[in-house]
C-alpha positions in Angstrom: 33.0 208.2 -78.1 31.0 205.5 -79.6 31.5 202.2 -77.5 30.4 198.5 -77.9 30.2 195.5 -75.0 32.8 193.0 -75.7 32.3 189.8 -73.7 35.5 187.4 -72.6 35.9 184.0 -71.0 38.6 183.8 -68.9 39.9 181.7 -65.5 37.9 183.3 -62.9 41.1 183.2 -60.6 43.2 185.1 -63.8 40.3 187.7 -63.4 40.0 188.1 -59.9 43.9 188.8 -59.9 43.9 191.0 -62.5 41.0 193.1 -61.1 43.0 193.3 -58.0 46.4 194.4 -59.4 44.8 197.3 -61.8 42.8 198.7 -58.6 45.9 198.8 -57.1 47.2 200.8 -60.3 44.0 203.0 -60.1 41.6 201.2 -62.7 39.4 198.7 -63.5 39.9 195.6 -65.7 38.1 197.2 -68.7 40.1 200.2 -68.7 43.1 198.2 -68.8 41.6 196.0 -71.6 41.4 199.4 -73.4 45.1 200.4 -73.0 46.1 197.0 -74.0 44.6 197.2 -77.1 45.3 200.5 -78.0 48.7 199.8 -77.0 48.5 197.3 -79.9 47.5 199.4 -82.5 50.0 201.5 -81.7 52.7 199.0 -81.8 51.1 197.5 -84.9 50.8 193.7 -82.9 51.5 192.8 -79.2 52.8 195.6 -77.2 55.3 193.0 -76.1 57.1 190.4 -77.2 55.1 187.0 -77.5 57.4 183.7 -78.5 58.4 180.3 -76.8 60.6 180.6 -73.8 62.5 177.7 -76.1 66.2 177.8 -75.1 68.6 177.5 -78.3 71.0 174.7 -79.1 74.0 176.8 -77.5 72.1 177.2 -74.3 70.7 173.8 -73.9 74.6 172.7 -74.3 75.9 174.9 -71.9 72.8 173.5 -69.3 74.0 170.2 -70.0 77.7 171.0 -69.2 76.9 172.5 -66.0 75.5 169.1 -64.9 78.4 167.7 -65.9 81.0 169.5 -64.3 80.4 168.5 -60.6 81.3 164.9 -61.7 84.4 165.4 -64.3 87.9 164.9 -62.4 89.2 167.3 -65.1 87.2 170.1 -63.6 89.1 172.7 -61.5 87.3 173.3 -58.2 87.5 176.2 -55.9 86.6 176.4 -52.2 85.1 179.8 -52.4 83.8 182.9 -55.0 87.4 184.7 -53.8 89.5 182.0 -55.1 87.2 181.7 -58.2 87.5 185.3 -58.8 91.1 185.8 -58.3 91.8 182.7 -60.7 89.9 185.2 -63.1 91.8 188.0 -62.8 95.1 186.5 -63.8 
């Protein structure tokens, strides 16, 4: 197999933590990077989802609703979980 050297700049703590993690998995960082790159080639891109972790409008509306509920006198309150579950079963 023909190999080449590949240099990467990264945060020192990230490198140390990654080395410790992959050591527990029985490999060094070079092997882990090779696994990642081979999986990327197999998948035709990142071998996992890469996206912004940003909620959509519906989720934002639900989050805002949960903030209003404790202060809304029209919202039914329950004394305990069993009471709330009983209400759901009706």
